[in-house]
NUMAR-556738 format. One record per atom (N, C-alpha, C, O): residue in three letters; residue number from 0; x, y, z. Coordinates in steps of 0.02 Angstrom, whole numbers. Layout:
<pts>
ALA, NUM, X, Y, Z
...
</pts>
This chain:
<pts>
MET, 0, -1242, 796, 765
MET, 0, -1173, 782, 773
MET, 0, -1179, 714, 693
MET, 0, -1221, 672, 677
ASP, 1, -1140, 728, 676
ASP, 1, -1133, 659, 584
ASP, 1, -1126, 604, 612
ASP, 1, -1097, 581, 661
LYS, 2, -1171, 579, 553
LYS, 2, -1185, 518, 582
LYS, 2, -1150, 472, 505
LYS, 2, -1181, 472, 452
TYR, 3, -1087, 439, 513
TYR, 3, -1055, 432, 434
TYR, 3, -1083, 336, 402
TYR, 3, -1083, 282, 433
LEU, 4, -1094, 346, 360
LEU, 4, -1131, 277, 332
LEU, 4, -1084, 265, 272
LEU, 4, -1084, 309, 229
LEU, 5, -1036, 200, 263
LEU, 5, -973, 214, 225
LEU, 5, -1007, 120, 183
LEU, 5, -1028, 68, 209
PHE, 6, -994, 143, 110
PHE, 6, -1022, 80, 83
PHE, 6, -982, 59, 41
PHE, 6, -976, 107, 3
HIS, 7, -943, 8, 17
HIS, 7, -881, -11, -5
HIS, 7, -900, -60, -78
HIS, 7, -952, -94, -80
GLY, 8, -865, -60, -117
GLY, 8, -887, -72, -178
GLY, 8, -882, -155, -183
GLY, 8, -884, -191, -133
TRP, 9, -874, -183, -252
TRP, 9, -841, -245, -271
TRP, 9, -773, -273, -233
TRP, 9, -717, -251, -248
GLY, 10, -785, -329, -178
GLY, 10, -736, -370, -172
GLY, 10, -710, -326, -88
GLY, 10, -659, -346, -59
GLY, 11, -739, -285, -68
GLY, 11, -747, -229, -11
GLY, 11, -702, -180, -10
GLY, 11, -683, -150, -61
SER, 12, -680, -167, 58
SER, 12, -616, -124, 53
SER, 12, -624, -131, 124
SER, 12, -653, -93, 163
ASP, 13, -599, -174, 134
ASP, 13, -537, -204, 205
ASP, 13, -481, -155, 199
ASP, 13, -473, -116, 153
TYR, 14, -426, -164, 279
TYR, 14, -385, -140, 269
TYR, 14, -323, -182, 225
TYR, 14, -314, -242, 229
PRO, 15, -282, -135, 182
PRO, 15, -280, -59, 213
PRO, 15, -304, -10, 155
PRO, 15, -267, 29, 127
HIS, 16, -390, -19, 138
HIS, 16, -407, 27, 98
HIS, 16, -421, 94, 142
HIS, 16, -426, 100, 203
TRP, 17, -422, 123, 111
TRP, 17, -444, 206, 130
TRP, 17, -489, 214, 191
TRP, 17, -482, 236, 248
GLN, 18, -566, 170, 136
GLN, 18, -614, 163, 187
GLN, 18, -620, 138, 247
GLN, 18, -657, 164, 289
SER, 19, -582, 78, 260
SER, 19, -576, 57, 338
SER, 19, -541, 97, 368
SER, 19, -549, 105, 429
TRP, 20, -488, 135, 329
TRP, 20, -432, 158, 366
TRP, 20, -499, 242, 390
TRP, 20, -492, 274, 442
LEU, 21, -537, 253, 351
LEU, 21, -588, 311, 364
LEU, 21, -620, 295, 445
LEU, 21, -616, 324, 499
ALA, 22, -651, 237, 422
ALA, 22, -696, 224, 481
ALA, 22, -674, 205, 560
ALA, 22, -709, 198, 610
SER, 23, -588, 200, 550
SER, 23, -575, 212, 622
SER, 23, -555, 268, 645
SER, 23, -554, 289, 703
GLU, 24, -527, 305, 563
GLU, 24, -508, 374, 594
GLU, 24, -572, 427, 638
GLU, 24, -571, 476, 675
LEU, 25, -620, 382, 607
LEU, 25, -709, 438, 643
LEU, 25, -701, 417, 703
LEU, 25, -701, 444, 758
ALA, 26, -691, 341, 673
ALA, 26, -724, 300, 796
ALA, 26, -661, 340, 829
ALA, 26, -678, 363, 884
LYS, 27, -608, 352, 816
LYS, 27, -546, 363, 864
LYS, 27, -584, 445, 897
LYS, 27, -582, 465, 955
ASP, 28, -613, 475, 845
ASP, 28, -651, 554, 887
ASP, 28, -729, 525, 912
ASP, 28, -774, 567, 901
TYR, 29, -745, 482, 933
TYR, 29, -817, 442, 953
TYR, 29, -866, 469, 899
TYR, 29, -923, 491, 909
GLY, 30, -826, 463, 832
GLY, 30, -893, 488, 775
GLY, 30, -948, 440, 767
GLY, 30, -946, 406, 818
ILE, 31, -987, 423, 737
ILE, 31, -1035, 379, 744
ILE, 31, -1031, 348, 696
ILE, 31, -1077, 372, 662
VAL, 32, -1005, 302, 663
VAL, 32, -979, 287, 599
VAL, 32, -1028, 194, 570
VAL, 32, -1052, 159, 614
SER, 33, -1030, 182, 535
SER, 33, -1051, 128, 506
SER, 33, -1037, 107, 449
SER, 33, -1072, 136, 407
PHE, 34, -999, 67, 425
PHE, 34, -948, 25, 377
PHE, 34, -971, -51, 367
PHE, 34, -931, -97, 372
PRO, 35, -1056, -63, 348
PRO, 35, -1047, -134, 344
PRO, 35, -1039, -164, 292
PRO, 35, -1056, -138, 239
LEU, 36, -1014, -222, 294
LEU, 36, -1008, -294, 257
LEU, 36, -1059, -279, 196
LEU, 36, -1111, -282, 229
ILE, 37, -1076, -267, 144
ILE, 37, -1110, -321, 100
ILE, 37, -1119, -368, 74
ILE, 37, -1077, -388, 33
HIS, 38, -1175, -405, 88
HIS, 38, -1177, -481, 72
HIS, 38, -1146, -511, -3
HIS, 38, -1161, -496, -61
HIS, 39, -1093, -561, 26
HIS, 39, -1063, -561, -38
HIS, 39, -1021, -507, -87
HIS, 39, -1029, -507, -148
PRO, 40, -992, -478, -66
PRO, 40, -937, -430, -102
PRO, 40, -919, -441, -160
PRO, 40, -931, -405, -209
HIS, 41, -873, -518, -159
HIS, 41, -840, -557, -203
HIS, 41, -893, -564, -268
HIS, 41, -882, -566, -328
HIS, 42, -956, -568, -227
HIS, 42, -982, -604, -298
HIS, 42, -1059, -553, -289
HIS, 42, -1116, -573, -277
PRO, 43, -1045, -514, -294
PRO, 43, -1120, -467, -291
PRO, 43, -1188, -482, -337
PRO, 43, -1193, -512, -390
ASN, 44, -1230, -455, -303
ASN, 44, -1303, -464, -330
ASN, 44, -1328, -387, -333
ASN, 44, -1290, -357, -294
ARG, 45, -1359, -355, -353
ARG, 45, -1389, -303, -379
ARG, 45, -1434, -298, -335
ARG, 45, -1422, -264, -285
LYS, 46, -1504, -335, -346
LYS, 46, -1556, -349, -296
LYS, 46, -1544, -350, -222
LYS, 46, -1571, -311, -184
LYS, 47, -1493, -409, -200
LYS, 47, -1477, -396, -136
LYS, 47, -1435, -326, -97
LYS, 47, -1438, -307, -39
TRP, 48, -1405, -304, -144
TRP, 48, -1386, -289, -113
TRP, 48, -1386, -206, -119
TRP, 48, -1339, -171, -103
MET, 49, -1463, -178, -153
MET, 49, -1498, -124, -166
MET, 49, -1539, -160, -87
MET, 49, -1548, -115, -45
SER, 50, -1554, -204, -73
SER, 50, -1591, -217, -15
SER, 50, -1558, -203, 50
SER, 50, -1577, -174, 102
GLN, 51, -1499, -237, 29
GLN, 51, -1439, -221, 116
GLN, 51, -1435, -140, 103
GLN, 51, -1473, -110, 141
PHE, 52, -1406, -105, 68
PHE, 52, -1401, -40, 66
PHE, 52, -1478, -8, 98
PHE, 52, -1462, 10, 154
LYS, 53, -1543, 5, 89
LYS, 53, -1604, 30, 94
LYS, 53, -1581, 12, 160
LYS, 53, -1553, 57, 192
LYS, 54, -1590, -60, 194
LYS, 54, -1587, -78, 254
LYS, 54, -1549, -38, 300
LYS, 54, -1570, -16, 354
HIS, 55, -1473, -29, 265
HIS, 55, -1443, 0, 321
HIS, 55, -1467, 84, 310
HIS, 55, -1479, 119, 360
LEU, 56, -1470, 101, 267
LEU, 56, -1505, 182, 271
LEU, 56, -1528, 172, 316
LEU, 56, -1493, 179, 366
ASN, 57, -1617, 147, 327
ASN, 57, -1673, 168, 361
ASN, 57, -1670, 134, 444
ASN, 57, -1713, 129, 488
GLU, 58, -1605, 114, 442
GLU, 58, -1600, 84, 519
GLU, 58, -1561, 141, 547
GLU, 58, -1569, 174, 599
PHE, 59, -1511, 146, 493
PHE, 59, -1429, 187, 551
PHE, 59, -1444, 264, 534
PHE, 59, -1418, 307, 569
ARG, 60, -1485, 280, 481
ARG, 60, -1527, 365, 455
ARG, 60, -1465, 405, 467
ARG, 60, -1456, 437, 518
PRO, 61, -1419, 399, 411
PRO, 61, -1359, 418, 413
PRO, 61, -1347, 512, 392
PRO, 61, -1382, 535, 346
THR, 62, -1301, 554, 424
THR, 62, -1317, 610, 381
THR, 62, -1266, 607, 327
THR, 62, -1275, 645, 280
THR, 63, -1210, 563, 326
THR, 63, -1141, 563, 276
THR, 63, -1158, 496, 251
THR, 63, -1165, 447, 286
VAL, 64, -1163, 499, 186
VAL, 64, -1154, 454, 143
VAL, 64, -1088, 453, 100
VAL, 64, -1074, 495, 57
ILE, 65, -1039, 387, 125
ILE, 65, -986, 386, 77
ILE, 65, -991, 343, 23
ILE, 65, -1041, 311, 40
CYS, 66, -976, 324, -24
CYS, 66, -978, 260, -72
CYS, 66, -902, 272, -115
CYS, 66, -868, 321, -130
HIS, 67, -894, 195, -124
HIS, 67, -849, 192, -163
HIS, 67, -865, 148, -216
HIS, 67, -900, 98, -206
SER, 68, -831, 169, -301
SER, 68, -841, 108, -347
SER, 68, -901, 96, -344
SER, 68, -938, 144, -332
LEU, 69, -935, 21, -356
LEU, 69, -994, -13, -379
LEU, 69, -1019, 21, -329
LEU, 69, -1058, 58, -360
ALA, 70, -1026, 38, -266
ALA, 70, -1072, 53, -223
ALA, 70, -1083, 125, -226
ALA, 70, -1117, 152, -182
CYS, 71, -1047, 173, -290
CYS, 71, -1089, 205, -321
CYS, 71, -1135, 195, -370
CYS, 71, -1174, 240, -386
THR, 72, -1136, 132, -398
THR, 72, -1178, 119, -454
THR, 72, -1252, 96, -413
THR, 72, -1307, 94, -440
VAL, 73, -1235, 76, -331
VAL, 73, -1289, 63, -316
VAL, 73, -1317, 120, -300
VAL, 73, -1353, 133, -348
TRP, 74, -1320, 153, -268
TRP, 74, -1323, 226, -248
TRP, 74, -1376, 253, -316
TRP, 74, -1436, 245, -310
PHE, 75, -1351, 279, -370
PHE, 75, -1373, 273, -405
PHE, 75, -1438, 249, -438
PHE, 75, -1479, 285, -467
ALA, 76, -1441, 183, -430
ALA, 76, -1507, 145, -433
ALA, 76, -1555, 159, -374
ALA, 76, -1616, 170, -377
LEU, 77, -1527, 157, -338
LEU, 77, -1571, 188, -254
LEU, 77, -1611, 266, -267
LEU, 77, -1664, 282, -240
CYS, 78, -1579, 299, -303
CYS, 78, -1597, 366, -296
CYS, 78, -1646, 353, -380
CYS, 78, -1703, 370, -364
GLU, 79, -1649, 335, -442
GLU, 79, -1696, 298, -483
GLU, 79, -1747, 293, -452
GLU, 79, -1795, 330, -461
GLU, 80, -1742, 229, -397
GLU, 80, -1799, 186, -370
GLU, 80, -1861, 255, -335
GLU, 80, -1922, 259, -337
GLY, 81, -1805, 304, -304
GLY, 81, -1829, 367, -252
GLY, 81, -1873, 349, -191
GLY, 81, -1917, 382, -164
GLU, 82, -1846, 283, -176
GLU, 82, -1859, 258, -99
GLU, 82, -1797, 277, -41
GLU, 82, -1790, 248, 13
ILE, 83, -1771, 314, -59
ILE, 83, -1722, 310, -1
ILE, 83, -1734, 394, 15
ILE, 83, -1759, 436, -22
ASP, 84, -1697, 402, 105
ASP, 84, -1723, 472, 115
ASP, 84, -1658, 532, 100
ASP, 84, -1599, 515, 100
GLU, 85, -1678, 594, 89
GLU, 85, -1614, 633, 59
GLU, 85, -1550, 626, 117
GLU, 85, -1569, 604, 171
VAL, 86, -1489, 641, 111
VAL, 86, -1437, 629, 154
VAL, 86, -1411, 696, 159
VAL, 86, -1415, 728, 107
GLU, 87, -1374, 740, 230
GLU, 87, -1342, 807, 207
GLU, 87, -1280, 797, 162
GLU, 87, -1272, 844, 123
ARG, 88, -1241, 754, 158
ARG, 88, -1186, 748, 129
ARG, 88, -1182, 707, 83
ARG, 88, -1230, 669, 92
LEU, 89, -1154, 690, 35
LEU, 89, -1133, 632, -3
LEU, 89, -1070, 627, -37
LEU, 89, -1044, 682, -46
LEU, 90, -1037, 577, -58
LEU, 90, -962, 595, -55
LEU, 90, -964, 514, -105
LEU, 90, -987, 463, -79
LEU, 91, -935, 517, -183
LEU, 91, -953, 476, -229
LEU, 91, -885, 460, -237
LEU, 91, -848, 508, -251
VAL, 92, -852, 392, -230
VAL, 92, -781, 406, -264
VAL, 92, -754, 337, -292
VAL, 92, -749, 283, -263
ALA, 93, -735, 361, -376
ALA, 93, -712, 319, -414
ALA, 93, -787, 265, -442
ALA, 93, -785, 203, -443
PRO, 94, -834, 298, -456
PRO, 94, -899, 266, -471
PRO, 94, -843, 218, -578
PRO, 94, -794, 235, -611
PRO, 95, -888, 168, -582
PRO, 95, -869, 137, -648
PRO, 95, -915, 175, -684
PRO, 95, -957, 212, -658
GLY, 96, -905, 166, -750
GLY, 96, -927, 186, -803
GLY, 96, -1013, 156, -793
GLY, 96, -1037, 112, -757
LEU, 97, -1041, 198, -837
LEU, 97, -1105, 160, -847
LEU, 97, -1132, 93, -883
LEU, 97, -1188, 68, -891
GLU, 98, -1076, 78, -899
GLU, 98, -1065, 12, -947
GLU, 98, -1018, -11, -940
GLU, 98, -964, 19, -941
THR, 99, -1029, -103, -924
THR, 99, -955, -160, -904
THR, 99, -962, -201, -946
THR, 99, -1019, -204, -970
ASP, 100, -925, -237, -965
ASP, 100, -921, -315, -998
ASP, 100, -907, -366, -941
ASP, 100, -898, -425, -955
ILE, 101, -903, -342, -871
ILE, 101, -868, -378, -832
ILE, 101, -912, -426, -807
ILE, 101, -953, -397, -771
GLU, 102, -925, -513, -811
GLU, 102, -972, -546, -821
GLU, 102, -999, -544, -757
GLU, 102, -1060, -545, -753
LEU, 103, -955, -540, -692
LEU, 103, -992, -552, -613
LEU, 103, -1023, -498, -614
LEU, 103, -1070, -511, -576
LEU, 104, -1031, -425, -637
LEU, 104, -1052, -381, -628
LEU, 104, -1121, -372, -665
LEU, 104, -1172, -349, -638
LYS, 105, -1117, -392, -726
LYS, 105, -1169, -378, -757
LYS, 105, -1251, -369, -742
LYS, 105, -1289, -339, -781
SER, 106, -1271, -401, -676
SER, 106, -1341, -379, -640
SER, 106, -1346, -273, -640
SER, 106, -1392, -233, -647
PHE, 107, -1268, -266, -628
PHE, 107, -1273, -211, -604
PHE, 107, -1266, -163, -680
PHE, 107, -1255, -105, -663
PHE, 108, -1268, -168, -735
PHE, 108, -1268, -126, -782
PHE, 108, -1299, -167, -855
PHE, 108, -1304, -228, -865
PRO, 109, -1313, -115, -895
PRO, 109, -1309, -40, -917
PRO, 109, -1331, -27, -812
PRO, 109, -1356, -55, -763
SER, 110, -1302, 28, -830
SER, 110, -1330, 112, -756
SER, 110, -1344, 148, -784
SER, 110, -1324, 147, -842
SER, 111, -1383, 198, -766
SER, 111, -1385, 265, -770
SER, 111, -1373, 336, -718
SER, 111, -1361, 326, -658
LEU, 112, -1376, 388, -738
LEU, 112, -1375, 453, -692
LEU, 112, -1428, 475, -667
LEU, 112, -1462, 510, -704
PRO, 113, -1451, 464, -602
PRO, 113, -1508, 494, -574
PRO, 113, -1517, 573, -595
PRO, 113, -1478, 606, -629
ASN, 114, -1574, 592, -569
ASN, 114, -1581, 656, -587
ASN, 114, -1596, 697, -515
ASN, 114, -1608, 757, -508
ASN, 115, -1592, 642, -461
ASN, 115, -1583, 678, -409
ASN, 115, -1530, 619, -354
ASN, 115, -1546, 561, -342
LEU, 116, -1489, 641, -339
LEU, 116, -1457, 611, -294
LEU, 116, -1461, 614, -219
LEU, 116, -1411, 604, -185
PHE, 117, -1535, 632, -187
PHE, 117, -1545, 628, -133
PHE, 117, -1481, 644, -93
PHE, 117, -1457, 604, -53
ALA, 118, -1454, 705, -106
ALA, 118, -1415, 735, -51
ALA, 118, -1412, 807, -52
ALA, 118, -1414, 833, -108
LYS, 119, -1407, 844, -4
LYS, 119, -1418, 906, 2
LYS, 119, -1354, 945, -39
LYS, 119, -1356, 993, -77
GLU, 120, -1299, 908, -17
GLU, 120, -1223, 922, -51
GLU, 120, -1194, 868, -61
GLU, 120, -1187, 832, -12
ALA, 121, -1173, 847, -113
ALA, 121, -1126, 784, -155
ALA, 121, -1074, 823, -191
ALA, 121, -1075, 873, -227
LYS, 122, -1023, 778, -165
LYS, 122, -963, 784, -206
LYS, 122, -942, 725, -248
LYS, 122, -948, 674, -215
LEU, 123, -920, 715, -308
LEU, 123, -876, 670, -363
LEU, 123, -813, 666, -357
LEU, 123, -782, 716, -375
VAL, 124, -777, 613, -332
VAL, 124, -700, 618, -331
VAL, 124, -698, 563, -391
VAL, 124, -730, 511, -391
VAL, 125, -658, 582, -439
VAL, 125, -604, 518, -502
VAL, 125, -545, 533, -480
VAL, 125, -523, 569, -435
SER, 126, -509, 472, -546
SER, 126, -467, 490, -565
SER, 126, -444, 502, -630
SER, 126, -489, 496, -672
THR, 127, -375, 521, -661
THR, 127, -376, 553, -719
THR, 127, -349, 481, -748
THR, 127, -345, 481, -810
ASN, 128, -330, 418, -717
ASN, 128, -345, 366, -757
ASN, 128, -375, 283, -726
ASN, 128, -346, 229, -731
ASP, 129, -415, 292, -707
ASP, 129, -473, 249, -687
ASP, 129, -478, 177, -734
ASP, 129, -511, 180, -786
PRO, 130, -458, 138, -722
PRO, 130, -474, 71, -765
PRO, 130, -543, 62, -795
PRO, 130, -558, 33, -847
TYR, 131, -585, 94, -747
TYR, 131, -683, 77, -747
TYR, 131, -709, 142, -763
TYR, 131, -769, 148, -773
LEU, 132, -657, 210, -769
LEU, 132, -724, 252, -792
LEU, 132, -661, 318, -835
LEU, 132, -611, 339, -807
SER, 133, -681, 334, -893
SER, 133, -619, 371, -935
SER, 133, -647, 439, -909
SER, 133, -694, 453, -872
LEU, 134, -597, 480, -946
LEU, 134, -591, 549, -915
LEU, 134, -660, 589, -932
LEU, 134, -683, 633, -896
GLU, 135, -685, 571, -987
GLU, 135, -721, 597, -1057
GLU, 135, -790, 587, -994
GLU, 135, -825, 628, -963
GLU, 136, -788, 514, -996
GLU, 136, -869, 504, -929
GLU, 136, -854, 534, -874
GLU, 136, -880, 589, -877
ALA, 137, -828, 527, -825
ALA, 137, -818, 553, -763
ALA, 137, -821, 663, -770
ALA, 137, -823, 705, -725
HIS, 138, -820, 668, -826
HIS, 138, -834, 748, -835
HIS, 138, -902, 743, -867
HIS, 138, -930, 798, -866
ARG, 139, -937, 696, -895
ARG, 139, -992, 690, -910
ARG, 139, -1058, 684, -855
ARG, 139, -1117, 696, -868
PHE, 140, -1032, 665, -798
PHE, 140, -1039, 637, -737
PHE, 140, -1069, 706, -700
PHE, 140, -1123, 728, -681
GLY, 141, -974, 732, -703
GLY, 141, -1003, 788, -668
GLY, 141, -1047, 851, -702
GLY, 141, -1079, 897, -676
GLU, 142, -1039, 841, -740
GLU, 142, -1104, 911, -793
GLU, 142, -1168, 877, -768
GLU, 142, -1206, 910, -733
GLU, 143, -1183, 817, -783
GLU, 143, -1252, 784, -776
GLU, 143, -1296, 787, -695
GLU, 143, -1349, 814, -678
LEU, 144, -1250, 752, -661
LEU, 144, -1256, 769, -578
LEU, 144, -1262, 831, -575
LEU, 144, -1321, 848, -564
GLY, 145, -1220, 880, -581
GLY, 145, -1222, 933, -545
GLY, 145, -1204, 946, -476
GLY, 145, -1223, 967, -422
VAL, 146, -1143, 915, -515
VAL, 146, -1089, 923, -416
VAL, 146, -1036, 924, -437
VAL, 146, -1016, 905, -492
ASP, 147, -994, 957, -373
ASP, 147, -926, 989, -369
ASP, 147, -889, 903, -380
ASP, 147, -905, 844, -371
MET, 148, -837, 940, -404
MET, 148, -782, 863, -422
MET, 148, -697, 882, -406
MET, 148, -667, 935, -396
LEU, 149, -680, 822, -407
LEU, 149, -616, 824, -387
LEU, 149, -571, 772, -421
LEU, 149, -589, 714, -409
PHE, 150, -510, 778, -465
PHE, 150, -489, 744, -508
PHE, 150, -433, 727, -467
PHE, 150, -402, 773, -439
LEU, 151, -413, 664, -459
LEU, 151, -340, 641, -434
LEU, 151, -294, 629, -489
LEU, 151, -306, 581, -526
GLU, 152, -243, 666, -501
GLU, 152, -198, 618, -543
GLU, 152, -169, 557, -533
GLU, 152, -147, 539, -479
ASN, 153, -170, 517, -599
ASN, 153, -149, 448, -595
ASN, 153, -146, 439, -542
ASN, 153, -89, 431, -521
ALA, 154, -218, 433, -476
ALA, 154, -245, 370, -435
ALA, 154, -270, 313, -448
ALA, 154, -294, 284, -399
GLY, 155, -275, 285, -498
GLY, 155, -305, 227, -521
GLY, 155, -362, 221, -516
GLY, 155, -397, 260, -548
HIS, 156, -396, 169, -472
HIS, 156, -471, 162, -446
HIS, 156, -487, 179, -366
HIS, 156, -537, 165, -334
ILE, 157, -425, 215, -346
ILE, 157, -450, 264, -288
ILE, 157, -446, 210, -239
ILE, 157, -497, 210, -205
ASN, 158, -396, 154, -217
ASN, 158, -400, 115, -168
ASN, 158, -348, 98, -159
ASN, 158, -298, 126, -181
ASP, 159, -350, 41, -119
ASP, 159, -270, 29, -87
ASP, 159, -201, 8, -132
ASP, 159, -141, 7, -122
LYS, 160, -243, -7, -183
LYS, 160, -195, -54, -232
LYS, 160, -150, 13, -286
LYS, 160, -107, 10, -330
SER, 161, -188, 73, -252
SER, 161, -182, 134, -316
SER, 161, -138, 176, -256
SER, 161, -127, 236, -266
GLY, 162, -112, 143, -195
GLY, 162, -102, 197, -139
GLY, 162, -126, 256, -111
GLY, 162, -107, 314, -106
TYR, 163, -206, 200, -83
TYR, 163, -235, 229, -33
TYR, 163, -271, 203, -6
TYR, 163, -327, 181, -16
GLY, 164, -217, 206, 58
GLY, 164, -256, 162, 119
GLY, 164, -266, 226, 175
GLY, 164, -321, 242, 199
THR, 165, -191, 261, 192
THR, 165, -206, 329, 231
THR, 165, -225, 378, 166
THR, 165, -192, 385, 114
TRP, 166, -296, 414, 187
TRP, 166, -309, 457, 127
TRP, 166, -324, 532, 170
TRP, 166, -380, 556, 162
PRO, 167, -284, 562, 206
PRO, 167, -302, 634, 233
PRO, 167, -373, 678, 216
PRO, 167, -420, 700, 249
TRP, 168, -352, 678, 141
TRP, 168, -388, 726, 106
TRP, 168, -468, 684, 129
TRP, 168, -487, 721, 175
VAL, 169, -510, 643, 123
VAL, 169, -559, 620, 145
VAL, 169, -574, 636, 201
VAL, 169, -627, 664, 216
LEU, 170, -513, 616, 252
LEU, 170, -535, 641, 318
LEU, 170, -563, 709, 337
LEU, 170, -614, 724, 368
LYS, 171, -513, 747, 308
LYS, 171, -527, 824, 320
LYS, 171, -618, 851, 280
LYS, 171, -655, 899, 289
TRP, 172, -621, 796, 239
TRP, 172, -686, 820, 184
TRP, 172, -722, 794, 255
TRP, 172, -736, 838, 296
ALA, 173, -741, 714, 274
ALA, 173, -800, 691, 303
ALA, 173, -800, 756, 371
ALA, 173, -851, 788, 384
LYS, 174, -737, 764, 407
LYS, 174, -749, 799, 459
LYS, 174, -766, 861, 455
LYS, 174, -768, 888, 510
ARG, 175, -781, 901, 398
ARG, 175, -800, 968, 390
ARG, 175, -744, 1001, 370
ARG, 175, -759, 1036, 417
ASP, 176, -700, 1022, 350
ASP, 176, -629, 1036, 353
ASP, 176, -655, 1097, 309
ASP, 176, -696, 1095, 264
SER, 177, -619, 1155, 334
SER, 177, -657, 1219, 289
SER, 177, -612, 1225, 217
SER, 177, -630, 1254, 166
GLU, 178, -555, 1193, 227
GLU, 178, -502, 1200, 183
GLU, 178, -520, 1147, 163
GLU, 178, -499, 1115, 211
VAL, 179, -540, 1112, 132
VAL, 179, -562, 1041, 67
VAL, 179, -633, 1053, 59
VAL, 179, -648, 1044, 0
VAL, 180, -689, 1072, 99
VAL, 180, -743, 1072, 86
VAL, 180, -770, 1110, 37
VAL, 180, -830, 1107, 25
</pts>
């Protein structure tokens, strides 16, 4: 049975964000889901976030990890450290680029892409007009990480502000629906 661990990005992913919707949809079928609120989501700290991610990974022992936005950057950093266990499946949604000029997030950047994603299967979902990741850099991510990619046309940062509250595709992916996997 799958155990799903969802990590939100900067500012959290509370309702009506697709991650909160997904957590509730998976739980409706008695799925084993953890969707923790990471310490100070509006004022993130890299060291604290990495520590909390590791704690949740070690205690919950997920089979599937789903990261959005800044959580992808933290996942990359954890992979670079190499102190996490491999998961069966990893979904990285709307990762930001490797550099940013956002002052509040300066402890997370610059970042780098890891050589190993610590996942048997990984997929990257990006938008053609994400304000935090250029299409050129998205292609580079896919190539360097060696993962399957899904490009969403004009989906912004793939959050509730860009219309991703209810998102059937991600639920099908999580449930291993053979049509989307």
